[in-house]
C-alpha positions in Angstrom: 21.7 7.6 2.6 21.8 3.9 1.7 21.4 3.8 -2.1 21.0 0.8 -4.4 21.7 1.3 -8.2 20.4 -0.7 -11.2 21.5 0.0 -14.7 20.4 -1.1 -18.2 23.3 -2.9 -19.9 24.4 -0.1 -22.3 27.8 1.5 -22.3 26.6 4.9 -21.2 24.4 3.5 -18.3 27.2 1.2 -17.1 29.7 4.0 -17.1 27.3 6.0 -15.0 26.8 3.0 -12.7 30.6 2.8 -12.1 30.8 6.5 -11.3 27.8 6.4 -8.9 29.0 3.2 -7.2 32.5 4.7 -6.6 31.1 7.9 -5.2 28.1 6.7 -3.1 28.5 2.9 -2.8 25.9 0.4 -3.9 24.0 -1.5 -1.2 21.7 -4.5 -1.7 18.0 -4.1 -2.0 17.5 -5.5 1.6 19.4 -2.5 2.9 18.4 0.2 0.5 16.5 3.4 1.4 16.2 4.3 -2.2 16.9 2.6 -5.6 18.3 4.7 -8.4 17.4 3.3 -11.8 19.7 4.2 -14.7 18.0 3.5 -18.0 14.8 4.2 -20.0 11.1 4.0 -19.3 11.0 0.3 -20.2 13.8 -0.6 -17.8 12.2 1.4 -15.0 8.9 -0.3 -15.4 10.5 -3.7 -15.3 12.4 -2.7 -12.2 9.3 -1.5 -10.5 7.7 -5.0 -11.1 10.8 -6.7 -9.9 10.8 -4.9 -6.5 7.0 -4.7 -6.0 6.3 -5.2 -2.3 9.7 -4.0 -1.1 8.5 -0.5 -0.4 11.7 1.1 -1.8 11.2 4.4 -3.6 12.7 4.6 -7.1 14.5 7.6 -8.7 14.9 7.1 -12.4 17.6 8.8 -14.4 17.3 8.9 -18.2 20.0 6.8 -19.8 17.6 5.6 -22.4 15.5 7.2 -25.2 12.3 8.9 -24.4 12.5 9.0 -20.6 9.0 10.2 -19.9 9.1 8.6 -16.4 12.7 9.5 -15.8 14.7 12.5 -14.3 17.5 14.1 -16.3 20.8 12.2 -16.2 23.2 14.2 -14.1 26.1 12.8 -12.1 26.4 15.5 -9.6 24.2 16.5 -6.6 22.4 13.1 -6.3 22.0 13.2 -2.6 20.4 16.7 -2.7 18.1 15.6 -5.5 17.0 12.6 -3.6 16.3 14.6 -0.5 14.2 17.2 -2.3 12.4 14.7 -4.6 8.6 14.7 -4.9 6.8 11.4 -4.5 4.3 9.8 -6.8 2.4 6.6 -5.8 1.2 4.3 -8.6 -0.4 0.8 -8.7 -0.1 -1.9 -11.3 -2.7 -3.6 -13.4 -3.1 -7.3 -12.7 -4.0 -9.6 -15.7 -5.3 -13.2 -15.6 -5.3 -14.7 -19.1 -6.7 -18.1 -20.0 -5.4 -19.6 -23.2 -7.4 -21.9 -25.6 -5.7 -24.9 -24.2 -7.0 -24.0 -20.7 -3.7 -22.8 -19.2 -4.1 -19.7 -16.9 -1.3 -17.1 -16.8 -0.9 -14.0 -14.6 0.9 -10.7 -15.5 1.3 -7.2 -14.1 2.0 -3.8 -15.7 2.2 -0.3 -14.4 1.3 1.2 -17.8 -1.3 -0.9 -19.5 -2.6 -4.4 -20.5 -3.5 -4.8 -24.1 -4.8 -7.4 -26.6 -3.9 -7.5 -30.2 -4.5 -9.8 -33.2 -1.9 -12.3 -34.2 -2.8 -12.7 -37.9 -4.5 -10.7 -40.7 -7.9 -11.5 -39.2 -9.4 -8.9 -36.9 -10.0 -9.8 -33.3 -13.6 -10.3 -32.1 -14.0 -9.3 -28.5 -16.8 -9.2 -26.0 -16.3 -6.5 -23.4 -17.6 -6.8 -19.9 -17.2 -4.3 -17.0 -17.9 -5.4 -13.5 -19.9 -8.4 -14.8 -22.1 -6.4 -17.2 -21.7 -6.9 -20.9 -21.0 -3.5 -22.5 -20.1 -4.6 -26.1 -21.2 -7.9 -27.5 -18.8 -7.9 -30.5 -15.9 -5.5 -30.9 -14.1 -6.1 -34.2 -10.7 -4.5 -34.0 -7.0 -4.9 -34.2 -6.8 -4.8 -30.4 -7.8 -3.1 -27.2 -5.9 -1.3 -24.4 -6.7 -0.9 -20.7 -4.4 1.9 -19.4 -3.7 3.4 -16.0 -3.3 7.1 -15.6 0.5 6.7 -15.4 0.4 4.8 -18.7 -2.2 7.0 -20.5 0.5 8.9 -22.4 2.1 5.7 -23.8 0.4 3.2 -26.2 -3.0 4.5 -25.1 -2.3 8.0 -26.4 -0.9 6.6 -29.7 -4.2 4.9 -30.2 -6.0 8.2 -29.6 -7.0 7.4 -26.1 -7.4 10.2 -23.5 -4.7 11.4 -21.2 -5.7 10.8 -17.6 -4.4 13.1 -14.7 -2.9 11.2 -11.8 -5.2 11.0 -8.8 -8.3 10.9 -11.0 -9.0 7.2 -10.1 -9.7 6.3 -13.7 -8.7 3.8 -16.2 -8.8 4.3 -20.0 -10.3 1.6 -22.2 -9.2 2.3 -25.8 -9.8 0.2 -29.0 -7.1 -0.1 -31.6 -8.4 0.4 -35.2 -12.1 -0.5 -34.4 -14.1 -1.7 -37.3 -17.3 -2.4 -35.5 -18.8 -0.5 -33.7 -17.0 1.8 -36.1 -17.5 5.0 -34.1 -16.7 3.6 -30.7 -13.6 5.4 -29.3 -13.4 3.9 -25.9 -14.5 4.7 -22.3 -13.2 6.0 -19.0 -13.8 3.6 -16.1 -13.5 3.8 -12.4 -10.1 2.5 -11.2 -12.0 -0.1 -9.2 -13.5 -1.7 -12.3 -12.9 -5.3 -13.2 -12.7 -5.7 -17.0 -13.2 -9.0 -18.8 -12.5 -9.7 -22.5 -13.9 -12.8 -24.1 -12.5 -13.8 -27.5 -14.6 -15.3 -30.3 -13.5 -17.6 -33.1 -10.2 -18.0 -31.4 -8.8 -20.6 -33.9 -9.5 -18.4 -36.9 -8.8 -15.1 -35.1 -6.0 -15.7 -32.6 -5.2 -13.0 -30.1 -2.3 -12.2 -27.7 -2.5 -10.4 -24.3 0.4 -8.3 -23.1 1.1 -7.1 -19.5 4.5 -5.5 -19.1 7.3 -7.8 -20.4 4.9 -10.8 -20.5 3.0 -11.8 -23.7 0.5 -14.6 -23.6 -0.5 -15.9 -27.0 -3.7 -17.6 -28.1 -5.9 -16.3 -25.3 -9.7 -16.9 -25.0 -10.4 -14.8 -21.9 -8.6 -12.0 -20.1 -9.6 -10.4 -16.8 -7.9 -7.2 -15.6 -8.1 -5.0 -12.6 -5.9 -2.4 -11.0 -4.3 -3.7 -7.8 -4.9 -0.7 -5.7 -3.6 -2.6 -2.6 -0.1 -2.7 -4.2 1.9 0.5 -4.4 5.1 1.7 -5.9 6.8 5.0 -5.2 8.5 7.1 -7.9 10.7 10.1 -7.1 10.9 13.2 -9.3 12.9 16.4 -9.2 10.9 19.3 -7.8 8.7 20.9 -10.4 9.0 17.9 -12.8 6.6 15.4 -11.2 4.8 12.8 -13.2 1.5 14.7 -12.6 3.1 17.8 -14.1 4.3 15.9 -17.2 1.0 14.3 -17.8 -0.8 17.7 -17.7 1.9 19.2 -20.0 1.5 16.4 -22.5 -2.1 17.6 -23.1 -0.8 20.9 -24.5 1.9 19.5 -26.9 1.4 19.3 -30.6 
């Protein structure tokens, strides 16, 4: 099996990289049948974006902190684990953000895209879904659009719902909503196109974040899930991402 390795630059991960490279080799991405990612969730998500379109499955091993998207870090039996691994297919969100000076930026994220206020002033956001205005003025600290794969991350911390994989849904979750005070978000079809328009942008500046990219002083943000783009994650049998998402609903 032709394996490529990528590691976060920490002592523990780099030591593991040396061990795996000595034992299995380390081919380039153009030759790799699988990429083994040594790090944490953030490093894995950045790696997925970096190789998007290469059709290389990724097996993550937890040399980070939380490791929700990772497999346990073990240095033995790697080939057997890769051969038995279960596959999970996920797609990224695509963000187009226009700033107050008219510059248009793009970004992608497999977890979520979110907006948040830059100052003490609350954000004022008009929410449109598929061209239809759903909320004229949402006053809040921010708002999150999350995939099922990302629903247990920032979305869950903001009291958004956990979404099972394969449900073809996105979660739209406000952060500290002031008006409408009792609005707690919505579940949307994965095919939805969501548009956020910002009001009073000079007084109430807002940033938009997609993965590692933050765009400041936005006035309009459009987001959709790029269902035509796919990434493949590999998990040890019995510990798939779908299993973990379901289990997360029963934790305290």
